[in-house]
C-alpha positions as CSV (number, residue, x, y, z in Angstrom):
1,M,-3.2,101.9,19.1
2,N,-5.8,102.7,16.4
3,E,-7.0,105.6,18.5
4,K,-7.1,109.0,16.6
5,K,-4.0,111.0,17.1
6,W,-4.4,113.2,20.2
7,D,-2.7,116.5,19.6
8,L,-2.8,120.2,20.6
9,T,-6.2,120.6,18.8
10,N,-7.8,118.3,21.3
11,I,-7.1,120.7,24.3
12,H,-10.4,122.4,25.1
13,D,-10.7,125.9,26.4
14,Q,-9.2,126.4,29.9
15,M,-10.7,129.8,30.6
16,G,-11.1,130.4,34.3
17,K,-8.7,127.7,35.3
18,V,-5.6,128.2,37.4
19,A,-2.6,125.9,36.7
20,I,0.8,125.4,38.3
21,V,3.5,123.8,36.2
22,T,6.7,123.1,38.1
23,G,10.0,123.3,36.2
24,S,8.4,125.2,33.3
25,S,11.2,127.5,32.3
26,S,12.3,125.0,29.6
27,G,11.6,121.6,28.0
28,I,8.2,119.9,28.2
29,G,7.2,122.0,31.2
30,F,7.6,125.2,29.2
31,E,5.6,123.7,26.3
32,A,2.8,122.6,28.6
33,A,2.7,126.0,30.3
34,K,2.6,127.8,26.9
35,E,-0.2,125.6,25.5
36,L,-2.3,126.0,28.6
37,A,-1.9,129.8,28.5
38,K,-2.9,129.6,24.8
39,K,-6.1,127.9,25.9
40,N,-6.8,130.8,28.3
41,A,-5.7,129.3,31.6
42,T,-4.0,131.4,34.3
43,V,-0.6,129.7,34.4
44,I,2.1,129.8,37.2
45,I,5.6,129.1,36.0
46,A,7.0,127.6,39.3
47,V,10.8,127.6,39.0
48,R,13.9,127.9,41.1
49,N,15.7,130.4,38.8
50,S,13.7,133.6,38.4
51,D,15.8,134.8,35.4
52,K,15.0,131.6,33.5
53,G,11.3,131.8,34.6
54,N,11.0,135.4,33.4
55,N,12.6,134.6,30.1
56,A,10.1,131.8,29.6
57,A,7.2,134.1,30.4
58,Q,8.5,136.7,27.9
59,K,8.7,134.0,25.2
60,I,5.2,133.0,25.9
61,L,4.0,136.6,25.9
62,A,5.8,137.3,22.6
63,E,3.7,134.5,21.0
64,N,0.5,135.3,22.9
65,K,0.2,138.9,24.2
66,N,-2.9,137.9,26.1
67,A,-1.3,135.1,28.1
68,D,-2.1,135.2,31.8
69,I,1.3,134.0,32.9
70,H,3.0,134.5,36.3
71,V,6.5,133.5,37.6
72,M,6.8,132.2,41.2
73,M,9.9,131.0,42.9
74,L,10.0,127.3,43.9
75,D,13.0,125.1,44.7
76,L,11.8,121.5,45.2
77,A,15.2,120.6,46.7
78,D,14.4,122.9,49.7
79,L,11.3,122.1,51.8
80,D,11.3,125.7,53.2
81,S,11.0,127.0,49.6
82,V,8.1,124.5,49.0
83,K,6.3,125.9,52.1
84,S,7.0,129.5,51.1
85,F,5.7,128.9,47.6
86,S,2.6,127.3,48.9
87,N,1.8,130.1,51.3
88,S,2.4,132.8,48.7
89,F,0.2,131.0,46.2
90,K,-2.6,130.6,48.7
91,E,-2.4,134.4,49.4
92,K,-2.9,135.2,45.7
93,Y,-5.3,132.5,44.5
94,K,-8.4,130.9,46.1
95,K,-8.5,128.0,43.7
96,L,-6.2,125.5,42.0
97,D,-7.6,123.5,39.0
98,L,-4.4,121.9,37.8
99,L,-1.1,121.0,39.5
100,I,1.5,119.6,37.1
101,N,4.4,118.1,39.0
102,N,6.9,118.3,36.1
103,A,10.2,119.6,37.5
104,G,13.0,117.2,37.9
105,V,16.7,116.5,37.8
106,M,18.2,113.7,35.8
107,I,21.4,111.7,36.4
108,P,23.5,114.5,38.0
109,P,26.7,113.7,40.0
110,Y,25.9,112.6,43.6
111,S,24.7,115.5,45.7
112,K,22.0,116.2,48.3
113,T,19.1,118.6,48.7
114,K,19.1,121.3,51.4
115,N,17.3,118.8,53.7
116,G,19.9,116.1,53.2
117,F,18.1,113.9,50.7
118,E,19.7,112.3,47.6
119,L,19.1,115.0,45.0
120,Q,17.0,113.1,42.5
121,F,14.8,111.3,45.0
122,G,14.5,114.5,47.1
123,T,13.6,116.8,44.2
124,N,11.7,114.5,41.8
125,H,9.6,112.7,44.5
126,L,9.8,114.2,48.0
127,G,9.6,117.9,46.8
128,H,6.5,117.1,44.8
129,F,5.0,115.0,47.6
130,A,5.4,118.0,49.9
131,L,4.1,120.5,47.4
132,T,1.0,118.4,46.6
133,A,0.2,118.0,50.3
134,S,0.6,121.7,50.9
135,L,-1.8,122.6,48.1
136,L,-4.3,119.7,48.6
137,D,-6.9,121.8,50.5
138,L,-7.1,124.2,47.5
139,L,-7.4,121.3,45.1
140,K,-10.2,119.8,47.2
141,N,-12.1,123.0,47.2
142,T,-11.8,123.4,43.4
143,K,-14.4,121.5,41.2
144,D,-12.9,119.1,38.7
145,S,-9.3,119.7,39.9
146,R,-6.5,117.5,38.8
147,I,-2.9,116.5,39.7
148,V,-0.5,115.3,37.0
149,N,2.8,113.6,38.0
150,V,5.4,113.5,35.2
151,A,7.2,110.2,35.4
152,S,9.5,108.4,32.9
153,A,10.0,105.2,31.1
154,A,13.2,105.0,33.3
155,H,10.8,104.0,36.2
156,K,11.7,100.5,34.9
157,Y,15.2,100.9,36.4
158,G,13.7,101.8,39.8
159,N,13.8,99.4,42.7
160,L,13.7,101.3,46.0
161,N,16.1,100.3,48.8
162,F,14.3,101.5,51.9
163,D,17.4,101.0,54.0
164,D,19.4,103.5,51.9
165,L,17.1,105.9,50.1
166,N,19.8,108.6,50.2
167,W,22.5,106.4,48.8
168,E,24.8,106.8,51.8
169,K,25.8,103.1,52.1
170,R,26.0,102.0,48.4
171,K,28.1,103.1,45.5
172,Y,26.1,105.8,43.8
173,K,24.5,104.9,40.5
174,S,22.9,108.0,39.0
175,W,20.7,106.0,36.5
176,H,19.3,103.8,39.2
177,A,18.7,106.7,41.5
178,Y,16.8,108.4,38.7
179,G,14.8,105.3,38.1
180,D,14.0,105.2,41.9
181,S,12.7,108.7,41.8
182,K,10.6,108.0,38.7
183,I,9.0,104.8,40.0
184,S,8.4,106.8,43.2
185,N,6.3,109.3,41.1
186,L,4.2,106.4,40.0
187,Y,3.8,104.9,43.5
188,F,2.8,108.3,44.6
189,T,0.2,108.7,41.8
190,Y,-1.4,105.3,42.4
191,E,-1.4,105.6,46.2
192,L,-2.8,109.1,46.2
193,S,-5.4,108.0,43.8
194,R,-6.4,105.1,46.2
195,R,-6.5,107.4,49.2
196,L,-8.5,110.1,47.5
197,N,-11.0,107.5,46.2
198,A,-11.4,106.2,49.7
199,T,-12.7,109.6,50.7
200,N,-14.9,110.0,47.7
201,S,-12.8,112.9,46.5
202,E,-13.4,114.1,42.9
203,I,-9.8,115.1,42.4
204,K,-8.2,113.3,39.5
205,V,-4.6,112.1,39.8
206,T,-2.9,111.1,36.5
207,A,0.6,110.5,35.3
208,A,2.5,110.9,32.1
209,H,5.9,110.3,30.5
210,P,7.3,112.1,27.5
211,G,9.1,109.3,25.7
212,W,12.4,110.3,24.2
213,T,12.3,114.1,24.0
214,A,15.4,116.3,23.7
215,T,15.5,118.6,26.8
216,E,17.9,120.4,29.0
217,L,17.3,117.6,31.6
218,Q,19.7,115.3,29.7
219,R,22.7,117.7,29.9
220,H,24.6,115.3,32.3
221,N,24.6,112.4,29.8
222,V,27.1,112.1,26.9
223,F,24.9,109.5,25.1
224,F,21.9,111.7,25.0
225,K,23.9,114.7,23.9
226,F,25.3,112.6,21.0
227,M,21.9,111.0,20.0
228,N,19.6,113.9,20.6
229,P,20.1,115.6,17.1
230,F,18.9,112.4,15.4
231,F,16.2,110.5,17.3
232,P,14.0,112.3,19.8
233,M,10.7,114.1,19.4
234,K,10.4,117.9,19.4
235,Q,9.6,119.3,22.8
236,W,6.0,120.3,21.9
237,Q,5.3,116.7,21.0
238,G,7.0,115.4,24.2
239,A,4.6,117.6,26.2
240,L,1.5,116.0,24.7
241,P,1.3,113.1,27.2
242,T,1.4,115.6,30.0
243,L,-1.2,117.8,28.3
244,R,-3.5,114.9,27.7
245,A,-3.1,113.7,31.3
246,A,-4.0,117.3,32.4
247,T,-6.9,118.1,30.1
248,D,-8.5,115.0,28.6
249,N,-12.0,114.8,30.1
250,A,-12.0,111.0,29.5
251,A,-8.9,110.5,31.6
252,K,-9.6,108.6,34.9
253,T,-7.7,108.9,38.1
254,G,-4.7,106.6,38.1
255,D,-4.4,106.7,34.3
256,Y,-0.8,106.9,32.8
257,F,-0.1,108.4,29.4
258,G,2.8,108.0,27.1
259,P,3.7,108.0,23.3
260,N,2.1,105.2,21.2
261,G,5.2,104.3,19.2
262,W,7.8,101.6,19.5
263,Q,9.0,101.2,23.1
264,E,6.9,104.3,23.9
265,W,9.8,106.4,22.6
266,K,7.9,108.5,20.1
267,G,4.4,109.1,18.9
268,F,1.1,110.5,20.1
269,P,-0.2,110.1,23.6
270,V,-2.3,107.1,24.6
271,K,-3.0,105.4,27.9
272,V,0.0,103.1,28.6
273,E,0.9,100.7,31.4
274,S,3.8,101.1,33.9
275,N,5.7,98.0,35.0
276,E,4.4,95.5,37.5
277,L,6.6,96.7,40.3
278,S,5.2,100.2,40.2
279,H,1.7,98.7,41.0
280,D,2.9,97.0,44.3
281,K,0.5,98.4,46.9
282,N,2.7,97.5,49.8
283,I,5.7,99.4,48.5
284,A,3.5,102.3,47.7
285,A,2.0,102.5,51.2
286,K,5.5,102.1,52.7
287,L,6.9,104.9,50.5
288,W,3.9,107.1,51.5
289,D,4.6,106.7,55.2
290,I,8.3,107.2,54.9
291,S,7.9,110.2,52.6
292,G,5.6,111.8,55.3
293,K,8.3,111.2,58.0
294,M,11.2,112.4,55.8
295,T,9.4,115.6,54.9
296,G,7.5,116.1,58.1
297,I,4.4,116.7,56.1
298,K,1.0,115.0,56.3
299,F,-1.7,114.9,53.8
300,N,-5.1,116.2,55.0
301,L,-7.2,113.4,53.6
């Protein structure tokens, strides 16, 4: 905790790097995209709403007229959209330095993705699982590439029920479903790290969580709407753990970053520990296999 405060000044020049940030039309994804563009990266705002994506790009360009920013359509709740995005990206770009899996939905009413998955698990985990698999060849062929999965302190509520991942047999509890999706982000981070290490791959896989940051993600919750004017961090600071996970040269594969304050709610990004359950290798391996079956996508490892 005595570590020097890591902030925006610690981000080194990103000239020549190509970065994808999912869900970057608002919130911490937008802040991450903006800062990477400021540091001269080519940044793809990957979003499901083109109007919001274009508005975000215009905001970034208004602050930084030299920003190399591009909007591409990606709906993580639709595996056809993931495939289409991946194909379009590969046609335009021959490298991928940084994939930030940031997009997510949080505690909505019960609904399903286009492919029939519970919305939070399907978007937050399965969509990013499929996207990462689709782009892995490019990442493998790019020196010093990195994957960042944005998780949450809410992973502590997660406890996967493999007999009912889509909440069809149980009464739906949106908070628990969100926790399930976020612990899945960590299982995915750790399992992908292990599998890449086993092939001597140099791709780094890291994770981050933003602490308590006021974003549009919390629009379904009355408590957050009431408390957000008083307690949370600004969005730029909530993006710091993601940016550290994405750019810190000292970060190692499998590292997880979050705020250094009380309960990891606020503060500057440091390496933190996820809960014991998130490190269960048997659950992670089982989730990996089931995710492959549910999405019909295999990782080329």
